[in-house]
Structure formats: structure tokens, C-alpha cells
C-alpha positions as CSV (number, residue, x, y, z in Angstrom):
1,M,-0.1,-0.1,0.1
2,K,1.4,3.3,-0.8
3,Q,0.3,7.2,0.3
4,F,-1.0,9.7,-1.7
5,V,-1.9,13.2,-0.8
6,V,-4.4,14.8,-3.6
7,I,-4.8,18.7,-2.9
8,G,-8.1,19.7,-4.2
9,A,-11.3,17.6,-4.6
10,G,-12.4,19.1,-8.1
11,N,-13.9,16.3,-10.8
12,F,-9.6,15.7,-11.6
13,G,-8.8,15.7,-7.8
14,A,-11.8,13.8,-6.6
15,S,-11.8,11.1,-9.5
16,I,-7.8,10.3,-8.7
17,A,-8.1,10.3,-5.2
18,V,-11.1,8.2,-4.8
19,T,-10.0,5.5,-7.6
20,L,-7.0,5.5,-4.8
21,S,-8.5,4.8,-2.8
22,Q,-10.3,1.6,-4.4
23,K,-7.4,0.8,-5.0
24,G,-7.1,-0.1,-1.2
25,H,-3.5,2.9,-0.9
26,S,-3.7,5.3,1.7
27,V,-5.3,8.9,0.5
28,L,-4.9,12.5,2.6
29,L,-6.9,15.1,0.9
30,I,-6.5,18.3,1.0
31,D,-9.1,21.3,0.3
32,N,-10.2,24.3,1.1
33,D,-14.3,23.5,0.4
34,M,-16.1,21.7,3.4
35,E,-19.1,21.0,1.6
36,K,-16.4,18.4,-1.1
37,I,-14.0,17.3,1.9
38,Q,-17.0,16.3,3.9
39,E,-19.1,14.3,0.5
40,L,-15.1,12.7,0.4
41,S,-14.1,11.7,3.8
42,D,-16.0,8.4,5.1
43,I,-14.6,7.1,0.7
44,V,-11.0,8.6,1.6
45,T,-8.5,7.6,4.6
46,K,-8.5,11.0,5.7
47,A,-10.3,14.4,4.1
48,I,-9.1,17.6,5.2
49,Q,-10.7,20.8,5.4
50,M,-7.5,23.7,5.2
51,D,-5.4,25.7,3.8
52,S,-3.0,24.1,1.1
53,T,-0.8,27.1,0.9
54,D,-0.1,26.8,4.6
55,E,3.6,25.6,4.8
56,K,3.1,25.3,8.4
57,S,0.1,23.4,8.5
58,M,1.2,21.1,6.0
59,H,4.0,19.6,7.9
60,A,2.6,19.4,10.6
61,L,-0.1,16.9,8.4
62,G,3.1,15.7,7.7
63,I,3.5,15.7,4.3
64,E,7.0,15.1,3.8
65,N,6.0,11.4,4.3
66,Y,4.0,10.2,1.8
67,D,4.7,8.3,-1.3
68,A,3.8,11.3,-3.8
69,A,1.6,14.3,-4.3
70,I,-0.9,15.0,-6.9
71,V,-2.0,18.8,-7.9
72,A,-5.2,18.8,-8.8
73,I,-5.8,23.3,-7.6
74,G,-8.7,24.6,-9.7
75,R,-8.4,26.2,-13.1
76,R,-9.1,29.5,-10.7
77,S,-5.4,29.1,-8.5
78,M,-3.2,29.0,-10.8
79,E,-0.9,31.2,-8.1
80,D,-1.1,28.3,-5.7
81,S,-1.5,25.5,-7.6
82,V,2.2,26.7,-8.2
83,L,3.4,27.2,-4.9
84,V,1.9,24.1,-3.5
85,T,4.1,22.2,-6.0
86,M,6.7,24.1,-4.9
87,M,6.3,23.6,-1.5
88,L,5.6,19.8,-2.3
89,K,9.6,19.5,-3.8
90,E,10.9,21.4,-1.0
91,M,9.1,19.2,1.5
92,G,11.5,16.4,-0.6
93,I,8.1,14.4,-1.4
94,G,9.6,12.0,-4.1
95,T,6.9,12.4,-7.0
96,V,5.1,15.7,-7.2
97,I,2.3,15.4,-10.2
98,A,0.7,19.0,-11.1
99,K,-2.5,19.7,-13.0
100,A,-2.1,22.6,-15.9
101,T,-4.7,24.3,-16.7
102,N,-2.2,25.9,-19.9
103,E,1.0,25.6,-21.7
104,A,2.1,28.9,-19.7
105,H,1.0,27.0,-16.7
106,G,2.5,24.1,-17.6
107,K,5.6,25.9,-18.3
108,I,5.9,27.3,-14.8
109,L,4.9,23.8,-13.3
110,T,7.7,21.8,-14.7
111,R,10.3,25.1,-14.0
112,I,9.7,25.2,-10.7
113,G,10.4,21.0,-10.6
114,A,7.3,19.0,-11.3
115,D,7.8,16.0,-11.8
116,K,5.3,15.1,-13.8
117,V,2.3,18.0,-15.1
118,V,-0.8,16.9,-16.9
119,F,-3.2,19.3,-18.8
120,P,-6.5,16.6,-18.3
121,E,-9.3,19.4,-19.5
122,R,-7.0,19.8,-22.6
123,D,-6.2,16.1,-23.1
124,M,-9.4,15.3,-22.8
125,G,-10.5,16.6,-25.5
126,I,-8.3,15.9,-27.5
127,R,-9.2,12.4,-27.0
128,L,-12.5,12.4,-27.3
129,A,-12.5,14.7,-29.9
130,N,-10.1,13.1,-32.4
131,T,-11.3,8.7,-32.6
132,L,-8.5,7.0,-34.1
133,T,-9.0,3.6,-34.2
134,T,-12.0,2.0,-33.9
135,A,-9.8,-0.6,-31.3
136,S,-10.9,-1.9,-28.1
137,I,-8.4,1.0,-26.3
138,M,-8.1,4.2,-28.4
139,D,-5.5,5.9,-26.3
140,H,-4.0,6.3,-22.6
141,L,-3.2,9.0,-20.2
142,D,-1.2,8.6,-17.6
143,V,-2.3,10.6,-14.8
144,V,-0.4,8.9,-12.0
145,P,2.6,5.7,-11.9
146,G,0.3,2.3,-12.7
147,F,-3.0,4.4,-12.8
148,S,-3.9,5.8,-16.3
149,V,-7.4,7.8,-17.7
150,A,-8.6,5.4,-21.2
151,E,-11.0,6.5,-24.8
152,I,-12.8,2.8,-24.7
153,Q,-15.3,1.9,-26.6
154,P,-18.2,-0.1,-23.9
155,P,-18.1,-4.1,-23.3
156,A,-20.9,-5.8,-25.2
157,D,-22.3,-6.5,-21.5
158,I,-23.0,-3.3,-20.3
159,I,-24.7,-1.2,-23.5
160,G,-27.8,-0.5,-22.8
161,K,-27.0,-0.6,-18.5
162,T,-27.0,2.5,-16.4
163,I,-23.7,2.8,-14.5
164,K,-25.6,1.6,-11.4
165,E,-26.2,-0.7,-13.2
166,S,-23.3,-2.6,-15.0
167,G,-21.5,-2.7,-11.7
168,I,-18.2,-1.3,-13.8
169,K,-16.6,-0.6,-10.6
170,G,-17.0,-3.0,-8.1
171,K,-16.5,-5.3,-11.4
172,Y,-13.6,-4.2,-13.9
173,G,-12.1,-2.4,-11.2
174,V,-12.3,0.8,-13.4
175,Q,-14.3,4.5,-12.6
176,I,-16.3,5.8,-15.4
177,I,-15.8,10.2,-16.0
178,A,-16.9,10.9,-19.4
179,V,-19.4,9.7,-21.7
180,K,-19.0,11.4,-25.3
181,S,-22.2,10.2,-27.3
182,M,-23.4,11.2,-30.8
183,Q,-27.5,13.0,-30.0
184,P,-30.2,14.5,-32.1
185,N,-30.5,17.5,-32.0
186,I,-32.3,21.2,-34.7
187,D,-29.9,22.9,-37.0
188,D,-30.1,26.7,-37.8
189,R,-32.2,25.3,-41.1
190,G,-34.4,22.6,-38.7
191,E,-33.0,20.3,-39.5
192,S,-32.3,17.0,-37.5
193,V,-28.3,16.7,-37.1
194,L,-25.8,14.2,-34.9
195,E,-23.8,16.4,-32.0
196,E,-21.2,15.3,-30.3
197,K,-21.8,16.2,-26.8
198,I,-19.8,14.1,-24.0
199,N,-21.0,14.0,-19.9
200,I,-18.2,15.1,-17.3
201,V,-18.3,13.0,-14.7
202,P,-21.5,10.9,-15.1
203,D,-23.9,10.4,-12.7
204,A,-24.7,6.9,-12.2
205,S,-28.6,6.9,-13.7
206,T,-26.8,7.7,-17.2
207,K,-27.4,4.9,-19.5
208,I,-24.7,3.1,-21.6
209,E,-25.3,2.9,-25.7
210,K,-23.3,1.0,-28.3
211,D,-21.8,4.2,-30.0
212,D,-20.7,5.8,-26.3
213,I,-17.4,6.2,-26.1
214,L,-15.9,6.1,-22.6
215,L,-13.4,7.8,-20.4
216,I,-12.3,5.8,-17.2
217,L,-9.7,6.2,-15.2
218,G,-8.2,3.3,-12.9
219,E,-5.3,1.0,-12.9
220,D,-3.1,0.4,-15.6
221,A,-3.0,-3.7,-14.9
222,D,-7.8,-3.1,-14.5
223,I,-7.9,-1.0,-17.9
224,D,-6.0,-3.8,-19.6
225,K,-8.4,-6.8,-18.2
226,F,-11.7,-4.5,-19.0
227,K,-10.5,-4.0,-23.2
228,K,-10.5,-7.8,-23.1
229,V,-14.4,-8.2,-22.5
230,K,-16.0,-8.7,-24.5
């Protein structure tokens, strides 16, 4: 079992924290928003509402003893993201993965020592908008060592079911974090057309259709097993 600290409980940070916890790892989740912390407190090992830029408080939590840190602070707090990333590296954490909102932000994070910089919103859009092959697994986006986000066509045994009915978390160990689908719409000329829609962090009642593309988060081994499901 490894110890991870996830800073930021937005969609990206929460998805990582939940998945790592489901895999049996110890996860400390930190966010300023008490509502988000309360929502996830029963899932992760420990969830704390605090200011992650407060170096004294971070030291008091023993952050330096964790195996890896994921800085998933939201797009409105780029300055905090940079400050926290720099602080974590100075504390001596071996691996710091930081979320960037744009190229300039990413360059700054790299220069101050982030071991890996990810662009979840940009990369998700690219991968969902450009289907490169008809193979089951279309693309991978590494998140933390051993974990990935993958674009995949749904296997036959979950088509027509809701996410809850599919039992995908329990059966396969992966989590659906987005669904791309083609939905009917009326264009400017009043004609019926199909338009691509992306449902980010779908709820449990979302129905999985044959032509959907799923974006899943999970351990590499579980994703490899899932792609073999017919």
C-alpha cells in the first residue's frame, strides 16, 4: 500500500482520490471547500479542509512522508498551484504530479520541479474529439505511476445499462469519468442532425449506449483486463 496526498477535490482530484482509495492505497485529500471534503470523507483515508498554501499546517500533517502528491488545484488558483507544487518539492516528496490549465502554467510547474505535469481538460478534449482507431482501447493518458485515463468503447455486457447497473467499479475496478455520445439536435436550417456531446463526471443513472465512447480512470492492470471484456 502506498501513501498519496491529493490537493484539490474538484472533478479531477476527486476522481484520482476515489480510485486510489478503491485500490487500497492510503489517501489524504486536502481542499478549502468543506462541502467537498464532507462528500469524500467516508471514501478516502483522511479528508481535511484547510489552506494547502499554509506551509506550517502542511508540515504538521507529515506531508513529506507520503510517496507521491497530486496537485489538482482548480483553474482559478494557478498561483496557489505553483506555490503548493514548489512547497511539496522543497519538503522532499519523491513524486509530485501537478495539473496545469494551459501551456504557460505547465511550463512554470515544470521549471519549479514538478516531476510530471498533466493537462486533463486539454487532453480529455483531444482524445474524445479525435478517435484514432476502432480498437477497443483508443488512447491512454498517464495520471500517476501505474494509473491511467483511457478512452474505450463499451463492452457488450454493459450496453443498455446505467452506470449503476453495470457495476463497473466493483466488477472491473475502473471508474467512468466521462461519456462521449452522439445526440440528435436541430440545426440552424431546422434539419435534424447528430451532434457530439460530452458528459463530464456522469451520474449513476447515465445509460451506456452502443456508440458511446467512455473515458475511464483506473489502474493499468485493470484497464488492460477491461479492454478484453466482450
